[in-house]
C-alpha positions as CSV (number, residue, x, y, z in Angstrom):
1,M,37.5,32.5,-75.8
2,A,40.6,34.8,-75.5
3,F,42.0,37.8,-77.3
4,T,45.7,38.4,-77.6
5,I,47.3,41.8,-76.9
6,Y,50.5,42.5,-78.7
7,G,52.9,45.3,-78.1
8,P,56.6,46.0,-77.6
9,G,57.8,43.0,-75.5
10,I,54.1,42.1,-74.8
11,R,52.1,39.0,-75.8
12,D,49.3,38.5,-73.4
13,N,46.2,36.4,-73.7
14,V,43.1,38.1,-72.2
15,L,39.8,36.3,-71.6
16,V,36.9,37.9,-73.4
17,E,35.1,38.1,-70.1
18,N,37.8,40.5,-68.9
19,L,37.3,42.8,-71.9
20,L,33.6,43.2,-71.4
21,R,31.9,45.4,-68.9
22,D,30.9,43.7,-65.6
23,R,27.1,43.7,-65.6
24,N,26.6,42.1,-62.1
25,V,23.9,43.7,-60.0
26,E,25.4,45.8,-57.2
27,A,24.3,45.3,-53.6
28,V,22.1,48.0,-52.2
29,D,21.9,49.4,-48.7
30,A,19.1,48.4,-46.4
31,V,16.2,50.9,-46.0
32,T,13.6,51.4,-43.3
33,A,10.3,49.9,-44.1
34,A,7.6,52.5,-44.9
35,R,4.4,52.6,-42.8
36,P,1.3,51.4,-44.7
37,V,-1.1,54.2,-45.5
38,A,-4.6,53.7,-44.1
39,E,-7.6,54.1,-46.3
40,G,-8.5,57.8,-46.7
41,E,-5.4,58.9,-44.8
42,Q,-3.5,59.8,-48.0
43,D,-6.1,62.3,-49.2
44,S,-6.6,63.8,-45.8
45,E,-2.8,64.4,-45.2
46,K,-2.2,66.0,-48.6
47,S,-3.3,69.4,-49.4
48,G,-5.0,70.1,-52.7
49,A,-1.7,71.6,-54.1
50,Q,0.2,68.5,-53.1
51,Q,-2.3,66.3,-54.8
52,Q,-2.2,68.3,-58.0
53,L,1.6,68.2,-58.0
54,A,1.6,64.4,-57.5
55,R,-0.9,64.0,-60.4
56,S,1.4,66.2,-62.5
57,F,4.4,64.0,-61.8
58,A,2.4,60.9,-62.6
59,N,1.2,62.3,-65.9
60,R,4.7,63.4,-66.9
61,A,6.0,59.9,-66.1
62,Y,3.3,58.3,-68.2
63,R,4.0,60.6,-71.2
64,S,7.8,59.8,-70.9
65,T,7.0,56.1,-71.4
66,T,5.1,56.8,-74.6
67,E,7.8,59.1,-75.9
68,L,10.8,56.8,-75.7
69,P,13.2,57.0,-78.6
70,R,12.7,54.4,-81.3
71,E,15.1,51.5,-81.1
72,R,17.5,51.2,-84.0
73,E,16.2,49.1,-86.8
74,P,18.5,46.4,-88.2
75,A,20.5,47.5,-91.3
76,I,19.2,45.4,-94.2
77,R,19.5,47.4,-97.4
78,A,22.5,49.2,-99.0
79,H,21.0,52.6,-98.8
80,Q,21.1,52.3,-95.0
81,I,24.8,52.1,-94.7
82,M,26.2,53.5,-98.0
83,T,28.4,56.6,-98.0
84,S,26.8,59.4,-100.0
85,P,27.6,61.7,-101.9
86,V,30.6,60.0,-103.4
87,I,33.9,61.6,-104.3
88,T,34.8,60.6,-107.8
89,V,37.5,61.3,-110.4
90,P,37.4,61.6,-114.2
91,M,39.3,59.2,-116.4
92,D,41.8,61.9,-117.5
93,I,42.9,62.9,-114.0
94,S,46.7,62.6,-113.6
95,I,48.4,60.0,-111.6
96,R,49.9,62.7,-109.4
97,D,46.5,64.2,-108.7
98,A,44.9,60.8,-108.0
99,W,47.8,59.9,-105.6
100,N,47.3,63.2,-103.7
101,I,43.6,62.4,-103.2
102,F,44.5,59.0,-101.8
103,R,47.1,60.4,-99.6
104,E,45.0,63.3,-98.2
105,R,41.6,61.6,-97.9
106,R,43.0,58.1,-97.0
107,F,40.7,56.4,-99.4
108,R,41.3,52.9,-100.6
109,S,39.3,53.2,-103.9
110,L,37.9,55.9,-106.1
111,P,35.1,55.5,-108.6
112,V,36.0,56.8,-112.1
113,V,33.1,58.5,-113.9
114,D,32.5,59.9,-117.4
115,A,31.4,63.4,-118.4
116,V,27.8,62.9,-117.3
117,G,28.7,61.2,-114.0
118,K,28.1,57.5,-115.0
119,I,30.6,55.1,-113.4
120,I,33.0,53.6,-115.9
121,G,35.7,52.2,-113.6
122,I,37.5,51.9,-110.3
123,V,41.0,52.9,-109.4
124,S,42.5,51.8,-106.1
125,D,45.5,52.8,-104.0
126,R,47.0,49.4,-104.8
127,D,46.8,50.2,-108.5
128,L,49.0,53.3,-107.9
129,L,51.4,51.4,-105.7
130,R,51.7,48.7,-108.3
131,Y,52.5,51.4,-110.9
132,A,55.1,52.8,-108.6
133,A,56.7,49.4,-108.0
134,V,56.8,48.5,-111.7
135,T,58.1,51.8,-113.0
136,G,60.3,52.7,-110.2
137,N,58.6,56.1,-110.0
138,I,58.0,56.5,-106.3
139,P,55.7,59.2,-105.0
140,P,55.3,61.9,-104.0
141,Y,55.3,63.4,-107.5
142,G,56.2,67.0,-108.3
143,E,54.4,69.4,-110.5
144,D,57.0,69.0,-113.2
145,S,57.0,65.2,-113.0
146,E,55.9,62.8,-115.8
147,Q,53.0,61.7,-113.5
148,A,51.6,65.2,-113.4
149,S,50.6,64.9,-117.0
150,T,50.0,61.1,-117.3
151,P,46.3,60.1,-117.0
152,I,45.3,57.2,-114.7
153,E,43.3,55.5,-117.5
154,P,45.8,52.6,-117.9
155,L,45.5,51.8,-114.2
156,V,41.7,51.9,-114.0
157,S,39.8,48.6,-113.6
158,K,37.0,49.0,-116.1
159,K,34.9,46.0,-115.0
160,V,32.9,47.3,-112.1
161,L,30.5,45.3,-109.9
162,T,27.7,47.5,-108.7
163,A,24.5,47.2,-106.6
164,T,21.3,49.1,-106.1
165,P,20.2,51.0,-103.0
166,D,17.7,48.3,-102.1
167,T,20.2,45.4,-102.4
168,E,20.4,43.4,-99.2
169,I,23.7,44.0,-97.3
170,R,24.1,40.2,-96.8
171,T,24.2,39.8,-100.6
172,I,26.7,42.6,-101.0
173,A,28.9,41.2,-98.3
174,R,28.9,37.8,-99.9
175,L,29.7,39.2,-103.4
176,M,32.5,41.3,-102.0
177,F,34.0,38.2,-100.3
178,E,33.6,35.8,-103.3
179,Q,34.7,38.4,-105.9
180,R,37.5,39.7,-103.7
181,V,36.5,43.3,-104.1
182,G,36.9,45.9,-101.4
183,V,34.3,48.4,-102.6
184,M,30.8,48.3,-104.1
185,P,29.4,51.3,-105.9
186,I,25.7,51.8,-105.5
187,V,23.7,53.1,-108.6
188,D,20.1,54.0,-109.1
189,Q,17.7,52.9,-111.8
190,Y,19.3,55.4,-114.2
191,E,22.8,54.2,-113.5
192,N,23.7,57.3,-111.6
193,L,26.2,56.8,-108.8
194,V,24.3,57.5,-105.5
195,G,26.6,55.9,-102.9
196,I,29.4,53.5,-102.2
197,I,29.9,50.7,-99.7
198,T,33.3,49.5,-98.5
199,R,34.5,46.5,-96.4
200,S,34.8,48.9,-93.5
201,D,31.1,49.8,-93.8
202,I,30.1,46.1,-93.7
203,L,32.3,45.4,-90.7
204,R,31.0,48.6,-88.9
205,T,27.4,47.5,-89.5
206,L,28.1,44.0,-88.2
207,V,29.7,45.3,-85.0
208,N,27.2,48.1,-84.3
209,Q,23.9,46.9,-85.6
210,A,23.5,43.4,-87.1
211,P,22.7,40.3,-85.0
212,L,25.8,38.1,-85.4
213,E,23.5,35.1,-86.1
214,L,22.3,36.7,-89.4
215,W,25.8,36.8,-90.7
216,V,26.8,33.1,-90.2
């Protein structure tokens, strides 16, 4: 298997082995063999203080083995990888203000909520770019522009696919792929927006935590 590196005037295939850290065992220097300790010799050669110190080191070493940090658990449910709290926008936000949020925060999608915080739609940066291409009104938009007073409602996708915090990540990934959506809002039992998962979250989890075999 090889990866390809691209750059100005560069197209170079690199074997995956060359990209991974070399984990070979390094050679060690020879040491002088230690003299076996005869029975009873150890106690006679060590003072009481030395023996107490040795026991202290031994006890500390034992405790350290029982206090090792827990290994990371595999990410299985949505609540383990979702982003929370979620930045949202109202339906009456202007196209200009929405564009500024996308530009400053580098989001790809924003949940649109009603007056009580229930999700009612999704608006994406592609929706705003499509609007700019169709109308010929190219951002940035000034304070006196038409877009400063035009709400985003006509651009909002009002059919939103959501999941719950205990939904399996595997299921979310499959739905996002099959439905061709880049974001999955996470709602609780009362339909309150509690988090959001993006394609980047799925990929980050796959790279950092999940066994690859589980995602085949």
